[in-house]
N, C-alpha and C positions, 0 to 999 in steps of 0.2 A: 363214798367218802366225802368229807368236807374239803374246804380249801385251807391247807395249812398256812398259807401266807396271809390269811385273814384271821388267824387265831391270836389269842392273848399272848401265848408264848412267842409267836413271831413278832408281835409288837415289842415285847421286852428285848428280843434279840436285835430288832431294828434299832432300838435306842442305844444298845451297847455298841453296835457297829458304827452308828453316827458319831458317838463319842470318840471312837478310835479315829475316824476320819478327821474329826476336829483337832485331834492331837497331831495329825499329819504323819505320813509315812517316813518322813525324814527323822522325826523324833522317835517313832516306833522302831526304826532300823537300829537305833543305838541300844535297844533293850537286850540285856544278856540272854542268850539262848533262844532268841526269837527265830532265827534262821533254822536252828536245829529242830525246833518244835513244830514249825509250820512247813513240813515237807513229808512226803511219803515216797520211798523208793521200793520198787518191786521188780525183781528179775529183769533188770536192764531198762526199766522205765522209771523216770523220776518226775514227780509232780511237786513243784516248788511254788507255794502260794503265800510266801512271806511278804510279798508286796501287795497284799489285799487287806481290806479293813476287817480283819478277824484276829482273834487271839484265843487262848484256851477257854475263856468263859463263853465266847460266842460259839465256839465249837461244841461246848457242853450243851448249850441251849439248842443247837441244831440236832444233837443226838436226842434230846428230850422231845423235839418235834417229831423225829422219826419214830420214836417209841410210842408216843401218844397217838399217832396216826397209823400205826401198824404197817409201816412200810415193809417190814419183814414179811408180813402176810401177803402183801401185794406182790412182792418179789417172788415169793414161793408160789403164788397163784400163776404167775407167768411161767415159772419153771415147770409146773405141773401140766400146763396146757389148758388151764381154765379159761373161761371167757373173760378176757381182759379188755379187748376192743369192744366195748359195750354198745356203741352206736351201730356197729355192723354185726354184732352178735358172733364174734369170732375170737378164737384163741390167738395168741401172739407167739409164734413158734421159731423165730430166727435162732434162738439159743440151741434148740434141738438139732439144728443143722450140723453142729460141730460138737455135740455133747457126748457122743458115744453111748447114749442111753438106749434103752430097749422099748421106749414108747413107739407108737405107730409112726409119728412124724420122723423121729430120729432114724428108725429102721428103714423107712422108705427113702429118706434122704441119702442114707449110705448106699442103698442099692442103686439109686439113680446116679449118684456121684460115681460109683464104680463103673456103671455103664458109660457115663460121659468120659471118664478117665481112660477106659479101654478104647473108646472111639478116638480120643485125642492121641493116645499112644500109637494107634494104627496110622492116623493121619501124619503124625510127626515122622514116623519111620518110613512112610511110603507104602506100608502094607495095605492102606486104604487109599488108592490113588483116585484122581479125577476120572471123569467118564471116558477120557481119551487115553488113560494110562499114565498121565503126567502126575508127578508128585505135587501136592498142594504147596505153594510158596507163600500165599497170602490168604488171610482171613479178614473178612469185612463184617463187623458186628453192627447190626442195625437195631437200635433200641432208643429209648429216651427215659429221662429221669433215672430211677434206680437201676434200670436195665442198661444204662450207659455210664453214669457218673462213677459208680463203684468200680466196675471192670476197667474203664478208661484210666481212672486215677491209679489203680494198682499197677496196671501195665506200664504206665509211665514211671511210677515210683520204683518199680523193680526192673527197670530196663536193663540193668547190668546182668540180670539173670536170663534174659531172652535167649532162647535156644531153638525155637521152632519156627513155623511160618510167621511172617511179619503180620501183626494185627493192626487194623485200622478201625476207627469207631465213627459211626454216623448216627446223629441224633436229630439234627435240625431238619425241619420241613423245607427250609430254604434249599432250592435245588442245587445250589453250589456246594453244599456239604457232601452230598452223594457224588456229584460230579468229580470233586477233588479226590474222594476216597477211591474211586474206580479208575482215576487217571493213571495210565501206564500199566494197568494190570491186564493179565491174559485170562479170559474166561476159562480156559482149559486148566488153569492151575490156581483158581480162586474159589474159596469156600465162603458162602454167605451164611451167617447165623442171624436168624430172626429172634431177637430177645424181647419177649412181650408176655407179661403175666396173663393177659386176656386174649391176645391175638386179635385185638380190635382197636388198639390205639391208632388214631387216624394218621398221625405223622409216621409212625413205624410202618404201618401197613402200606401207605402210599410209597414210601421209600423201598419197601420190600418188593412191591409190584414193579417198580422201575428197575430194581436190580434183577428181577426175574426176566424182564424184557432184554436187559443187557446180556444176561447169560444165554438166553435163547438165540440172540444174534450170533453168538459164537459156538453154541453147542446144539442148537435146535431142540429136538425132543428130549435130549439128555440133560437139560438144564436143571431139572428138579433134583437130580442126583447130587448137585453141588449146593444143596440147602440143608441146614440143620436148624433146630429151634429149641429154645429154652423157654418153658412156659408152665403156667398152672392150668392151661386149657389145651391138653394134648389133642382132643378130638378136633378142635378148631384149627390146630396147626396141620393136622392130616388133611382136613377138608380143604385148607388153602393150597395144599400140594406138597408139603414136606413129607418125605418118606417116613413112615412110622418108626422105623428103626433108627432114624436120625432125630427123633423128638425126645427131649429130656425134660423131666417134670420136677416141679417143686410144689409145695403145699399152698393152698389158697390162703392159709393163715400166716404166710410169710409176706410181710409188707415189702413193696418194691424197693424202698430206700434201705431196707435191712437185708436185701437178698443177695449181696455179693458173695456170701459164703454158701449159696445154693448152686445149682447148675447154671445160674446166670453167670457164674465164673467160667463157663466153657471156653471163652477166648483166652482166659488166663491159663487153663490147662493146655491149650494148644500152643500158645506163644511162649509161655514160661516153663511149662512142663507140669505134669500131675504132682511130682514130688514137691515142687515149689508151692503149688496150691495147697497141698496137704499140710505143709509146714506153716503156711499162713493160718490155716484153720486151727492148727495146734496152738498158735499164739492167741487166737481169739478165744479158744477154750480155756487157756490159762487165765486170761483176764476175766472170763465168765466166772471161773471158780473164785477168783479174788473178790469179785463183786458179790458173789453169793455167800461167801464164808466170813468176810471181814466185818467187824463192827463199823457202823456208819462213820464214826469219826476217824477211822483209819482206812477208809474205803475210797480209793482214788476216784472212781466214777461218781460216787455220791458227793464227795467233797467238791469236785469240779462242778457238778450240777448246782450244789448249794451256792457256791460263789457266783455262778452265772446268774442265778435267780436273785441273790442278794444285791448284786450290782444293778440289776434291772428294776427290781421292785422297791428296794430301800433307797438306793442312791440315784434312781431315775436316770440310769444310763441305758439308753434304748438301742445301743449298737454294740457289737462285739467284733473286733478285728482279730482274725486268725492269720498269723504271719509265720509261715514255715521258713526257717533258714536252711533251705534245702532246695536246690534246683529240681531234683527229682520229685519233690512233693508239690510241684506247681499247681496241680489240679486238686490238692487236698482241700483248700478253702471252698471250691465249688461243690465238692462232695459233701462237705459239712453244711453248706447252705441248704441243700435239700433235706439232709438228715434232721437238722435242727428246726428250720423254719417251716417245712412242710409238716413236721410232727407237731410242733407246739405253737404255730401261728394261729391261735384260736381265740374267739371272742366269747365263747360260752364254755362252761365246765362240762364234765362228762355227764352230769345230771341235768343239763340244759339251762343252768342259771348263768348270769353274767359273770365272766371271768374277771378276777382282780387284776391280772396282768398276763402277758404271754411272751413268746420268744422275742429276744432282741433281734435286730437286723444283723445277720452274720455276713461278713465279707472279708476279703484279704487278698494278698499278693505275696509272692516270695520276697524275703529279705535277701540281699540288700536293695533290690529294686524298689521295694516299697518305701525305703528311707528317702529315696530321691523322687518320690511321688506324693504320698499322703502323710508322711510322718511330720511334716510341718504342722498340719492340723492336729495330729495327735499330741504334739508337744505344746503348742501355743494357741490352738483354736479354743473357741468358747465352749464347744461341746466336749465333755470328757468321755473318752471311749476306751473301755478296758481292752486289753490285748492278751491273747493267748500266743505266746512265743513258742513255736515248736522247733526244737533243736535236734539235729542229728550230729552226734559228737564225732564219730569216726567216719572218714570218707573212703570211698573206693578209688578215688583219684590219687595219683602220686604227688599232687601239689599240696603238701601238708602246710606250707606257708599260707596258701590261699584259704585253707580250712581254718587255720588259727585266726586269720583276719575276719572270716565269716562269723565265728563264734565270739570274737572280741566285739564285733559290732552288735550282736544280739545282746550281750551282757551290758554294753554301754547304753543301748536304748532303754532297756528295762531299768537301769540305774537312774538315768536322767528323768524318765517318766515319773519315777517314785520320788526322787530327792529334789529335782528341779535345780535352779541356780538363782541365788538371791542377788539383789541389787548390789549389796556390799561385795559379794564375790566377783561380780562383773567389774565393778569399779577397781577392786584390788588387782585385777588383771590388766589395768591400765587403759580401759575403755573410757572414752570421754563421756561426760554427763549427758550430752545430747543423744548419743548413740546407745547409752547403757540400757534405757527401758526396752529397747528392741531385743536385747540379748538376755532378758530375764525369763526364766522358765518357772512357772508356778509350781510344778511338781505335784505331788499328792495324787498322781494318776495311777490307778491300779493295773497290775499285769500279773500273769502267771507264766512260769516256764515249764513246759512239758518236754522233757528231753528223753531221747532213746539212744542207747549206746551206739547202734549203727542201723542203717536202713536195710534190715534183713526181712525176709518173709515173716518170720515169727514175731519180731517186734512191730512190724507194720500191722500185723493182725491184732496184737495187743492194743496198739494205739486206736485202731478202728473200733474195736469192741469197747474200749474205754468211753469213746464218744457215743456209741450206741446206748450204753447203760446210763450215761449222763443224761442223754435225751429223755429216757424213761423217767428218771428221778426228777428232772425238771418238770415233766408233765404231772407227776404225782404232787409236787409242791404247789403247782398252780391249780391242781384239780382238773386239768384238761385231759382229754383222751388223745394220747400222742400217736395213735395208730390209725386214724382215719384222715381223709384229705378231700372233703367235699368241696372246698373252695376250688381246688384244681379241676375236679370233675365237672362242675357246672360250667366253667369256662370252656371246656371242650364241647359241651352241648351247644353253647351259643356260637362257637366258632364253626361248627358243622352247619348250623343254620345260615350263617353269614356267607359261606362259600357261594351258595346259589344266588345271593343277592347281587353279586358282581355281574350276573348275566342278564339283568333287567335291561329293557330298551334304553338307548342313549337319551339322556335328559330326564330320566326317571330314577328313583332310588327307593329301594325297599328298606333302607336303613332308617333309624330314628332321626328326627329333624336335626338334632345336635351333631350328628355325624354325616348328614346327607351330602353336604358340599364336598367334603374331603373324599367321601366314597365315590361320589359322582366323578370327580376328577381322576381318582385312582382307577375306576372302571374304564374311563375313556383311554387312559394311558395303557391299560392292560389290553384293550381291544386293538389299539394301534400296534402293540408288540406281537399279538397273536395273529 
């Protein structure tokens, strides 16, 4: 496929959007029917993009781009399990994990999920006790990237549903991460899950080996009975020492950052319960059907993707802030950082040509904390940074006054970013002429509101699937392959080589000259410590 963002239709669309930006969001907001026209609501999830540089004509042009470039065909190819990840000659199968279909991946996923859920039910009930007969009270999930970010985010987001053993998550090779996770735990009542697609990721396997030593210190030869694994490489897990009946598999065609709906969700089955996990999958499947069935101009993931690409390529906004107004969604920006940037941070198209553009930098922090940190820059900084405001309308807390304040803040920030505050308005409020310039807000800064009715397993699943499909559409628009990550993998190769270079004799360095002094000093300090 070509690159839609380099097409003639995209150029016309870009001109239309630039004209809207020139009219300003303050002017556009007064147009009758705009708010009604520029939103889509679907089963408890709302996408409001009325504060973006789009209108009905821009959306029509977007639909034309989709039709011209056969996005429907590409979507169908992904659904069928065709080779979509062309650089690795693989299908892309994460949708099959929750589809209920009868293809091989979907059928196998259901069987493995059933095995994992049976295991989780037995652990939760005490029917599957530890090696010494004690019920498992804690689960430590060891993974990194998609084997950590998705499950860790969901476990925190759905904390109010926790009903099983307490789950802790370890991803960092920094020894303090595992140290803190194991602190205060009893090996006799702790289950370790090794979550690794390949069972070869250096950080994960080093931490798993340390956890094995820790368990052996308390359980001796029974330590391996306290291990489980979620992987696409079951033989490697068994070879490492995980009992085969504790190994749960997912397909090689499921990318790590898209794998939370696979058996990578085992800690969620244990900590939250299989029923909660299944409800989350049902929510994802609901959004899958919406994405598959709806026309592009009424399709929430497609519209979100289009606006993200529009701001990045047309308006040269190279960053995207994701600000969830929900304490429980604190890890959601980190989850999206991997999903979006590892997928679409590419400099070449799927056919090996130079890419016209790629993913913006994705970052964020929960509101209202972010308001007291980086919102000064969002409002008055020289760089214009679009914002995805993620709202949870209903709270599980009994402090409804606090929830109203939270949502009032979100709406205020979106309003001020869009409308700004003119010098005349500042002066009319009685501010002196010398101080007035400091209180002017330029406005005309785009944002979207993505609201869910409540933070339930089903709606969280819908929200995650929305971003998954948005990621794919962004890749199609840029013409890049969203499903490989060679930049990550080469860094691992170099890191493995560098480990040995710390052991060279004092005063020497195997590192390149530009790094040699820093590495020489670091090596000296490490030797002193060891």
